[in-house]
Structures are given as structure tokens and as C-alpha cells.
VOLOGU-828833 format. One line per field, with one value per residue (C-alpha): x, y, z; residue number from 0. Coordinates in nm, 2 decimals. Each point is the difference from the previous one (the first is absolute). Layout:
// VOLOGU-828833
px: X:...
py: Y:...
pz: Z:...
i: NUM:...
***
This chain:
// VOLOGU-828833
px: 2.44:-0.27:-0.21:0.01:-0.11:-0.28:-0.13:0.03:-0.18:-0.26:-0.08:-0.01:-0.25:-0.20:-0.03:-0.15:-0.24:-0.37:-0.07:0.14:-0.31:-0.20:0.24:0.11:-0.36:-0.08:0.30:-0.09:-0.35:0.13:0.25:-0.26:-0.25:0.26:0.11:-0.35:-0.17:0.01:-0.35:-0.01:0.14:-0.19:-0.13:0.14:0.00:0.26:-0.14:0.21:0.14:-0.05:0.29:0.02:0.31:-0.01:0.37:0.00:0.29:0.03:0.06:-0.30:0.05:-0.35:0.12:0.27:-0.24:-0.26:0.26:0.13:-0.36:-0.07:0.31:-0.09:-0.35:0.13:0.25:-0.27:-0.21:0.30:0.09:-0.34:-0.02:0.34:-0.11:-0.24:-0.23:-0.18:-0.15:0.04:-0.30:-0.04:-0.21:-0.23:-0.09:-0.14:0.28:0.36:0.11:-0.19:0.08:-0.20:0.04:-0.10:-0.31:-0.08:0.05:-0.36:0.04:0.34:-0.15:-0.28:0.26:0.19:-0.33:-0.07:0.35:-0.09:0.29:0.00:0.25:0.05:0.33:0.01:0.17:0.22:0.33:0.05:0.33:0.06:0.35:0.29:0.10:-0.32:-0.30:-0.29:-0.19:-0.34:-0.12:-0.35:-0.12:-0.37:-0.16:-0.28:-0.20:-0.02:0.00:0.28:0.32:0.28:0.30:0.04:0.37:0.22:0.35:0.28:0.29:0.29:0.09:-0.16:0.18:-0.09:0.20:-0.19:-0.33:0.12:0.12:-0.33:-0.20:0.21:-0.05:-0.38:-0.03:0.16:-0.26:-0.28:0.14:-0.15:-0.36:-0.25:-0.36:-0.23:-0.21
py: -1.60:0.14:-0.31:0.05:0.36:-0.10:-0.27:0.23:0.29:-0.24:-0.16:0.33:0.15:-0.32:0.02:0.35:-0.10:0.04:-0.29:-0.23:0.07:-0.17:-0.26:-0.15:-0.08:-0.15:-0.23:-0.09:-0.10:-0.22:-0.17:-0.06:-0.15:-0.24:-0.10:-0.04:-0.24:-0.29:-0.16:-0.05:0.34:0.21:0.32:0.31:0.37:0.23:0.35:0.32:0.09:0.33:0.21:0.25:0.20:0.16:0.02:0.38:0.01:0.33:-0.15:-0.09:-0.37:-0.08:-0.10:-0.23:-0.16:-0.05:-0.17:-0.22:-0.10:-0.11:-0.21:-0.14:-0.11:-0.13:-0.22:-0.14:-0.09:-0.15:-0.20:-0.15:-0.08:-0.16:-0.26:-0.16:-0.04:0.33:0.15:0.38:0.18:0.36:0.22:0.24:0.33:0.33:0.19:0.05:-0.22:-0.30:0.02:-0.03:0.38:0.11:-0.21:-0.14:-0.35:-0.12:0.12:-0.16:-0.33:0.04:0.07:-0.32:-0.20:0.15:-0.10:-0.36:0.00:-0.23:0.22:0.37:0.14:0.37:0.23:0.31:0.13:0.27:0.19:0.10:0.13:0.01:-0.34:-0.19:-0.10:-0.23:-0.20:-0.14:-0.29:-0.15:-0.30:-0.08:-0.32:0.18:-0.32:-0.07:0.37:-0.07:0.18:-0.25:0.21:0.33:0.08:0.30:-0.01:0.25:0.07:0.24:0.26:0.21:-0.13:-0.21:-0.29:0.03:-0.02:-0.30:-0.19:0.07:-0.12:-0.31:-0.08:0.07:-0.21:-0.29:0.03:0.00:-0.32:-0.21:0.13:-0.27:0.07:-0.25:-0.21
pz: -6.81:-0.23:0.05:0.38:-0.02:-0.24:0.24:0.30:-0.18:-0.14:0.33:0.18:-0.25:0.01:0.38:-0.03:-0.27:0.08:-0.24:0.26:0.22:-0.27:-0.14:0.33:0.13:-0.34:0.02:0.35:-0.10:-0.28:0.23:0.27:-0.24:-0.13:0.35:0.14:-0.24:0.24:0.01:0.38:0.08:0.26:-0.17:0.19:-0.05:0.15:0.05:-0.02:0.34:0.17:0.12:0.29:0.09:0.35:0.03:-0.02:-0.25:-0.19:-0.34:-0.21:-0.08:-0.13:-0.35:0.14:0.24:-0.27:-0.23:0.29:0.10:-0.36:-0.01:0.35:-0.11:-0.33:0.19:0.22:-0.31:-0.18:0.31:0.03:-0.38:0.00:0.26:-0.24:0.30:-0.08:-0.31:0.03:-0.15:-0.08:0.23:-0.19:0.16:-0.11:0.18:-0.10:0.29:0.13:0.37:0.32:0.06:-0.35:-0.04:0.34:0.13:-0.08:-0.36:-0.02:0.11:-0.26:-0.27:0.10:-0.02:-0.34:-0.12:0.12:0.25:0.31:0.19:0.02:0.12:0.10:0.25:0.04:0.10:0.26:0.02:0.36:-0.03:-0.24:0.13:0.09:-0.22:0.08:-0.25:0.09:-0.21:0.00:-0.19:-0.03:-0.12:-0.20:-0.04:0.37:0.09:0.25:0.09:-0.05:0.08:0.18:0.06:0.06:-0.13:0.08:-0.23:0.01:-0.26:-0.26:-0.31:-0.30:0.15:0.34:-0.18:-0.21:0.31:0.18:-0.31:-0.02:0.37:0.00:-0.32:0.17:0.28:-0.26:-0.16:0.27:-0.01:-0.08:0.03:0.18:-0.23
i: 0:1:2:3:4:5:6:7:8:9:10:11:12:13:14:15:16:17:18:19:20:21:22:23:24:25:26:27:28:29:30:31:32:33:34:35:36:37:38:39:40:41:42:43:44:45:46:47:48:49:50:51:52:53:54:55:56:57:58:59:60:61:62:63:64:65:66:67:68:69:70:71:72:73:74:75:76:77:78:79:80:81:82:83:84:85:86:87:88:89:90:91:92:93:94:95:96:97:98:99:100:101:102:103:104:105:106:107:108:109:110:111:112:113:114:115:116:117:118:119:120:121:122:123:124:125:126:127:128:129:130:131:132:133:134:135:136:137:138:139:140:141:142:143:144:145:146:147:148:149:150:151:152:153:154:155:156:157:158:159:160:161:162:163:164:165:166:167:168:169:170:171:172:173:174:175:176:177:178:179:180
***
């Protein structure tokens, strides 16, 4: 019984730890680098996604949405890296977030070129209501300066699980992207 309480208390305090904000991305980068060392892999960067909430709900959910968005984008990066077809590179920006809204699409493409990526994945999520959210996803072949994908996905719910399901589905869609030679 004591062991159970310890594990419960330990995991609860760990989940609230600000150190996780730094440790989890570092672990993600190590994992992605190991998975993405295939010589013929297509270099890709996945930018941070923007988030807009026009649902009109009274509760301030910005912190929850920010955390869910980070998990969402992390899952997209992991999905691409796991395929072995893509080499996920890191996007370097002067801003806290590297998104189309924060630095502009032209600067985002320039940052992808600077990272030596072939593909740039970016987009955003729009919460219309408590139940409905939309995710727009764009993929640009930065070498050819060509929009390869421009899709709008809808998903239901405003929970961690809803964001994970959406990221998984969108990640499956991104699996089949192959730029023209």
C-alpha cells in the first residue's frame, strides 16, 4: 500500500514539474535523431502550429491548449521520423515559437531552407466550439517553392485524447508525401 501511494504521489508531482518542459523536448530530439539517420531520408522540418480559440467559452484554457499543441506537433514529428522515409530536422527561429503566424510564412520557408530541409510542414488549429476543431496543414517543397499539400481536417473534442487522435490521423496522411525529383 505504501508503495502505491509513493508511486501515485511521485507521478503526480512529476506531472506538475516545470522541468518536464525542458526534459521532454530534449528526449524527443534524441529519439528523433536516432530514428532519422537513414541516408536516403527526405529532410523535413515541422514548424510549431498556431492556435485560435473562437469558441467563446468562459474558462481560460490557454495553458491546456498550449500543452496539447506541443504534444500534437511532437507527435507529427515523431510519426515522420519513425517512418525512416523522413529525416526530421530542427527549425531555428529567433522567436519562442516557430510558426507561420509568429514569424510569417516567407521567413518560415527561409528558416526551412537554412535548416537544409526539403519539406516544411506547418499549420494551425482553430477551435470553433466546445465540440469542433479544425486543423489546417500545409506542406511546402522548399527546393521547388511549391505547395505540396493544403488540407483542412476536422476533429471533435477538446481533450488530450482528441488532440492525439487528430495528430495520429494527420501523421498518417503525411506518411505518403513524396516530393517530385
